[in-house]
N, C-alpha and C positions, 0 to 999 in steps of 0.2 A: 572846162569849168573847174570849180574849186575841188581840191582833193579832200575827200570826205572822211578823214580819220577821226572826225569830231564826235563819233557816237559815244556810247558809254565809256569806252576806254579813253577816248580823247577828253571827254568831259571831266573825268576824274583826274586825268593827267594834268589838265589845265589848272584844276584846283590845287594840285600838289605844288606847282611851280610858283615861287614868289615873284612878285613884280620886280623886286630888286635882283632877281636871278640868283640870289644866294641859295645854295642847295637847301631845300626846306620841304618837309612833308607834314601835312595835316595828319595827325595820328589816325590810323585806320579805325580805331574805336569810335572816332567822332562820327563816322558814317554808319556805325552799327548800333546806335543808341535806340532805345525803345523797341518797338515791334519789328524794326528793320532786321534785327539780328537773326530772327527765325522765320521771316516771311518768305513767300514765294518770290518776292522782288529780289531778295538777297540771292536766292538760287538762280534767278534769271541773270543777274549781274555776273555771278561767278561762272555761269555757263557761257554767256555772251562774250565776255572779255577775251578769252583765248581765241574765239572765232574771229572777233574783230581784229585782234592783233595779227593773226595769221593772214587775214585779208590784206592788211597793210603791207606785210612782207611780200605777199604774192605780187603786189603792184610795184615793187622795187626791182625784183628779179624777173623781168619779162623779156621774152625773145623780141628783138627788134629795138630795144631801148639800150642806150649807152649805160655803162656801169655808173652807179651813183645817181641816176635820174629816176624819178618817180613818175609813173603815168597816172593821170587822174582816174582812168578806168580802162579796162580792156575793150570797152565798147568802141567800135569803129564806125557805127552808123546809127542814126536816129536815137541819140546824138553820137557824134564822133568825138570822144574824149581821149583818144590815144595820142596825147601830147603831155609835155611836162610844163607845169606852171611854177614860176619862182615862188609865189605865195604859198601854194599848196605843198611844195617840196619843203619849204621852211617849217610849215606846220608839222609835217610828217616827221622830219628828222629831229625837230625839237622834242617830239615824243620819245624817239629813240635815245636822244641825248639825256632826257630825264631818266630813262632806264639806266644809262651809264652812271649818272650821278647817284642812283640808288644802288650802286655796286653790282649791276648786271652788265658785264662787259661782253656779252654775246654778240653785240651789234657794233663793236668798235670798228671792225674792218669796213662795215657798211657806211659808218659815219665818215671814215677816211675817204671812201670812194665819193661820198657826197661833197666833201671839201674839194677834192680834185675836180669833180664835175662842175661845181659852181665857179671855181677859178677859170675853167675853160669857157663857160657860158659868158662870163663877164667880158671876154675879149671878142665875142662873136658880133660882128656888125649886123644890124637888123633894121627893120623899118622905123624903129624909134630913134636910132642913132648909133653911136659907137662909144667906146670907152674913153677916147681922147678928151671929150668934153663931158663925159659922164652920162650923156643922154640915153645911150643904149641900155643902161641899167634899168630903165623904166619899161623895157619890153616885157609883157606879161607872160608869154608862153613861147616854147620852142618845140620843134619836132622831137620825137622821142629819141632820135639818134644824136641830138645836140646841135643840129643845124638850125639856121634861122627859119622861122615860120614867116612867110612873106605875104600871106593872104590878108584880106581885109579883117580888121579886128578893132576892138575898143582899146586904143593905146594913146598915150602911155598909161600905165597903172603904177602909181608911186608907192604903194604899200609893200611891194615885193622886196626891194632893197632893205627896208627897215626890218622886215620879218626875218630875212636871211641873216642880217647882222645880229639880231637877237638870238637866233639859233646858234650861231658861231661864237657869240660871246658866252653863251651857256657852256658850250664845249670848251672854250678857253679856260673857264673856271676849273673844269675837271683837269685839264692839262696842267694848269698851274699847281693845283693841289697834288698832282702826281709828278712834280719836279720836271715838267716838260715845258718850262717857260720859253725856251729857245724855239720850240715848235710854234708857239703862239706868235712870237715876234717875227719869225722868218716866213711862216707859211699861212697862218690864220689871219693875223692882223692886216696884211695887205688887202685881203678880200673884204674884211670888215671896214677898213679905212675907205675903200672905194665906195662902199654902200653908205657909210656915214657922211662922206663928202657929198654924195648925191642927195641925201636927205637935206643936208644943210643948204644946198644950192637951190633945190627945186620944191621944197615943201610948200612955198607960198604960190605955186602955180597950180592950175587946175589939173585934175586927174580923172580917169575913169574909175568908177567906184568898184567895190568888191564884187558886185554882180556884173561888172563889165558892160554896163548899160548907160550910165549917166556920166556925162563929162561936167565936172564942177569941183567944188571943195567937199571932201568926204570926211565925216567925223571919224570913221574907223581908221582911215589912212592917217589922219592927224594924230590919233591916239597912239598908234603903233610907232609913228615917227618920233613922237615925244619920248616914248619909253626907250626907243633905240638910242637916242642921243644921250639920255640920262645914263643908261647902262654903258654906252660907249665911253662916256667920260670916266666912269669907274675903271674900265679896263685900260684906257689910255694911261691913267695915273698909275695903275698897278704895274704896267710894263715899261713905264717911262717914255711914252710916246705922246706927241701932241694931238689934240683933237679940237681945233679952234671952233669948228661949227658946233660941236657938242656944247661948249660953254656959251656961245653967243646966240644960238638959235633955239635951244630947248625952252628957255623962258618965253620966247616969242610964240612958239607953237602952243605952249600951255595957255597963254593969253588968248590965242586964236581959238582954242577949243571951247572957250566960254561963249563964243558967239553962236554956237549951235544950239544953245539952250533957249527955248522960247517961253519959258515960264510954266509949261505943261509937260514937255517931253524934249528929248534930244532930236533935233531935225537932222536926218541922216545926211542930206546933201544941201549945200547952199551955193550961191554964186553959179547957178546953172539955169537952164531953160526947163528944168524938171517941173511938172505940174502936180506931182504927187503930194499927198498930205505931209509926208516926211517921217511917219511912224514906220520904223524898219527894224527888223531883227538884227541887222548888222550892228546896231548900237548896243545890243546886249553882248555881242561878241567883243565889241570894243572894251566894254567894262571888264571883261575877263582879262583882257590883255593889259589893262592898267592896274589889276588887282595886286595889292601889296599887303600880305598878311601882317606886316609890322605897322601898317598905317592906321590912323584913326579913320573915322567915317567922313572922309574929306570930299567936299563937293567939287573942289577945283580940279582934282584928278578923277572925279566920278568913280570913287571907290564903290564896290558893290553894295556896301551898307550905307552909303551916303544918301541923304534925302532926295537929291536929284535923280540918282540912279534908281532908287526904289520907285519913285513916281513914274519915271520913264518906263520901268519894267511893267508897271500896271497899265500904262497907256498902250504899250505895244501889244501885250497879251490881250487886253480887252478889245483891241481893234479886230481880233480874229474870232471873237466869241460868236458873232452872227455871220461870219464870212463863209463857214464851211458847214455842210450838212452833218458831218460827223461830230460837230460841236453842239448840236441842238440839245437844249435842255440842261446844259452844264452851267451852273450858277457861278457868280463871282466868288473868288477865293478858292476855286478849284482849277486844276490845270486843263488846258484845251490844246488841240492841235494847232501848231504855229507854222506859218510860212515865212516868206521873205518880207512881203508887204502886201496890203490888201488889194492893191491895184495890179498885182502880178498876173501876167497872162501866159508865161512860159510853161508849156505843157499843160495849159489850162489854169495855172495858178493854184498850187497845192501846198500842203504842209511838207516840210523838209525834216528828215530825221535829225539833222544836226542841231536844230533849234531847241529840241527838248533838253539836250544837255546844256545848251546856252542858258535857258531860263533857270535851270537848277543851280548853275554855278553862281549866278549873281546873288541869289539869296543864300549858295556857294556853288554849282557847276554849270553853259550858256543859259538856257532857261533853268536847267537843273544846277549846273556848276555855279552860276551867278548867285543863286539863292544860298547854296551851301557856303560860298565864300563870305556872304554877309553874316550868316549864322556863326561862322568861325570868328569873324572879326568882333561880333558882339560878345561872344564867350571870352575872347581874349581881353577885351576892354572891361568886362565885368558889368556892363550896363548896355541899355538900349535907349536911344533918344528918339522920341516921337515929336517931330517938328510940324509947323504949319504946312510945310511942303510934303513931308512923308506921311502925314496922318491919313491921307486918302488910301494909300497902300495898306496901312495897318488896319483900317476899318473894314476891309474886306474880310478880316478874320475876327474882328471885335468891333461891331458897329458903333458902340457907345464910347470907345476908347478916347481918353483925353490926351492932349499934348503933355509932354513932360519927359523926365528921365526915369527909367525903371531899372533898378539895380538887379543883378543876377539872382540875388537872394529873394526877390519878391515873387509872389504868386503870379502877378501880371506878366513878368518876364518869362516865367516858365510856361505859362499858357500860350503866350504869343509865339515863342520860339518853337514850341512843340507843333503848333498849328502850321507854321511856316516850313518846318522840316517835313511835315506830312505833305504840304503843298508841293515842295520840291520833289519829293518822292513820286508824286502823281505824274510829273512829267516823264519820269523814267518808266512808270507803269504804262503811259501812253505809248512809248517806244515798244515796250513789251507786248502791248495789245496788237500793234500793227507790224511787228517783225515777223516775216514769214518763216515757216519751218526751215531749219538749216542755219538760221541766224544771220544770213548775208543781207545787207541793206542796200537798197537802191538810193538814188538821190532824193526821191519824193515818194509820197503815197497819196492816193486819191482823196480829194476833199469830200467825195460822196460815199465811197465804200471802203476806203483804207487800203486798197490794193497797191502794190509797189508800182512806181512809174519812173520814166526817164532812165538814165544810165544805171546799169547794174554794177555791183561790186565797186562802188565809188570809194576812193581811198579816204576822203575826209569824212565819210559817214561811218568809217570803221572805228 
């Protein structure tokens, strides 16, 4: 399954990275405003982050795994996650690359091992295909030793190449800034170019989704593919290389992304036999990946502060309010436990730790990151616009609120953003409430009593 580095550490790391991939950090003071600075939540975050970070490192250096490969979890049964996923590895090393961009070079050797490992995986023939026609790049997971996994699985999964390209583009920025452009052109660009060519050729074909269950067109996949091509075009121009698919296909993917909007929320998958409603937390993750702190509240790219992203956030979160016993009695405008989608039956269908960060980021970290991202964008713009689309989101915090634009100097702006910041923090408090002693997070926790479930020490929950 997915590498779970997305807990508190990952949520904040996602908020720090710009959608344009220009080294960028939201000032730490932004997260410490108001009561946060001295609260027990601040203590929890400062305590949990090093635990989570070490948990990630533990899953990189594992006996039985090839250098540079990340295992999803040391769990080998019920469930067996002792594999390496292209998607999850990209998430994980993107976090380490962000550390490098922040002048922490402690993990440079590990990043180099990742580069070598991914170059090797690209040429491994597998059930999805081979490198000669690019098809093999859509293979979602490999054995921990780097050999092909030949068992039955949901394949291809077309988000992996885009996410790997984004991670390596970010590393390329660091190399260029440190006068190592030759390394980019000779070692890194060939890997990125393979992945970008794959995206350009296969984006309009169906894919298994991020949960590896539904074969169709995935909003999350389209969002990261679009971002990869946009960033790939920047890098190609920077190093004097062509990227024809970047120029020709990115606008088409952006146009295609609009078809997932149904007027009320982002439908997670279309063009499939899926009978689910379509409200899915993966759409919150997608909005984090399209986040550009320099952008306006743009609906077309579903920026976290955009009207469509905000209404989608409300729709997804509200769908879980009556779904789990542990959410009983929690009113609208307050955080609740969030899972993948309400029809989920995997391990009984429970909340996942990763989504509390997701909700936070949109308004800016996934639940958490998504909310914080939006708050940052509003502060940068100096105003907050309430439209006919987004007003339902805002009225959870101010029931009589009228549509209009509220300047940062207004009392309405101050009250709204304070309420949303508190709401974002509540998602982290939910993580705090259900994190077991010792700080290590499993994949899920019980919908009935909050006890950890499924794979333990999952990388993308770190």
